[in-house]
N, C-alpha and C positions, 0 to 999 in steps of 0.2 A: 343047777348046782354052781357053786362058786369054786373056781380053780385058781390057785395061786401060782405065780411064777417068780422064783428067786434066782438071781444070777449075780455072780461076782466075777471080776475080770481075771484074777490070778489065783493060783493054787495056795498062795500064802494068805488069802482072805477066807473068811467063813460066811456062809449064807445063813447061819443059824439064827441071827437076829431078824433077818427078813422073814424066815419061816415062822418064827414066833409071832411077828406082827401080822402076817397073813392069816395064820390060824386064829389069832385073837379077833380078827375082823370077819371070821366066818368061813374061811377057805376050807373046804372039805378035803381037797387033795392039792398038794403043792409039788410042782415040778421044780427040781433044783438043777443048777448048771454052773460050771466054772468055764467061762469062755469070754473073750472080748466082745463087747457090744458091737464092734465094727464088723464082726463076722455075721454074715447073713444066714449061713447054714448051721443051725444049732439044733442037734437032734432032740433034746428034751422039749424045746419050744415047738419043733415040728410035731412031736407026739401030742403035745397039749392042743395045738390047733386042729390036729386030726380027730381028737376025741371030743371036742365041744359040739354042742348042738343048740337048737333054738331055746332061748331063755337062759342059757348059761351065762356066767360072767367070768371074764378073765381079769384077775386082779394082780397088781404089782405094788411094791412099797413106794417106788418112785418111777417116774416116766423113763428116766435114763436106764433103768434096769431092763426095759423092753427093747430099746433101740437107740442108736446114736446118730443115725443118718435119717434125714427126712424121708428118703425113698424107702428105706427099710421100715420105718415107723408106719408110713402110709400103706405099704404092702401088708404088714402084719395086721393093722387095723382093718384093712379091706378084707383080709381072710377071716377075721373075727366077725365082721359085719355080714359077709357072705354066708356064714353059718348061722345067721340070725342071733348071734350072741352079743353081749355087751362087754365093755371094757371100763375098768376103774383103776385109778392110782390113789393109794392111801394118802400120800403126802401132797398130791395135787388134786384137791377135792373137786376142782372144776373139770377134771378129765373124766368125762362121762359121755361115751359115744352114742348114748340113746337120745341126745339132744343135738340140734344143729349148732348151738352155741359151743358145746363141748367139742364137736368135731372141728369147728373153726379154730378154737384155742389150741387144740392138739396139733393142728397143722402148723400154726404160727410158732409154737414153742418147739416143735420138732425141728423146724428150720433154724431156730436159735441154738439148739443143742448141736446141730451139725456145724454151724458157724463157730461155736465155742471149741469144738473138737479140732477144727482146722486151725484156729488161732493157737491152740496148745501145741499142735504139731509144728507149726511154723516157729513159734518161740523156742521150742525144744531144739529144733534144727539149728536155729541161730545161736543158741547157747553152746551146742556142740562145736560149731564152727569157731566161735570165740575161744573155746578151750583149746582146740587144735592150733589156732593161731598163736596161743600163748605157749605152745609146746607141751601141753598136758596130754597124757595118753588116757584114753577112755576105756572103761570097763574094769573088770576085776583084775587086780595084780596077781599074776599066776603064782608068784612066790608066796602068796598069803592064802593059798587054798587050804581047806581043812586038813587034808592029808599031809601037805607040806608042813603046816603049822604043828601038827602032832609029832611028826618026825623030828622037827627042830626042838620041840620041848623034850622029847625023850633023849635025844642026843646030848643036849645041854645038861639035862638033869642027871644022867647016868654016866656020861662019857668022861667028864672032867676035862674035856678039851678047852682050850682058851676060846672065849666068845668070838674073837676075830677069826680063828681057824674055822669054826662052825659057820660063821657068816660067809666066809669066802667059799666054803663048799656048797652053800645054798644060793650063792650069788645075791646076797642081800647085805644091807648095812648092819654092822654089829649092834646098833641100837634096836634093830628089829628082834634080834635074838635075845637081847637083854629084856625087852618088854615081854617076850613070850615065856621067859623062864621065871618071871617074878610073880 
């Protein structure tokens, strides 16, 4: 049997496109997950690996959907191989664990994926440090939360108070209130 595995990193993303691709490629059952690829303990993946047997194939749309670190990739592929099952990636047609060439390519590219993730982490950290050095605060402005924004809109729309008074009461600039009420 062909088993699909669809994973997205955040709740704001959808795995529906991956599921469609996997089903079109012949996956009889698709395991879905919303979790970072950096996490090694992912319950749907664990259930998938527990359920495969000899001759089964685990399929993903792209290699990075399975793992982001070389160690995790190699451990997952070892678990698949231990169950005498195969592995395929739809976007990476060379990724076929039934051949020595495919196993070599997956090891090399898994290392590259881990290297890329580390580069992104370092660049993101450097960007944060540059922003802090410029005096920028990071994260969501608490004065612009949905609840606060709604309260500002209602007060401005129904209260008839001057925009400056409303802004002062919410500790924001008057232009913020003006933008919210237009």
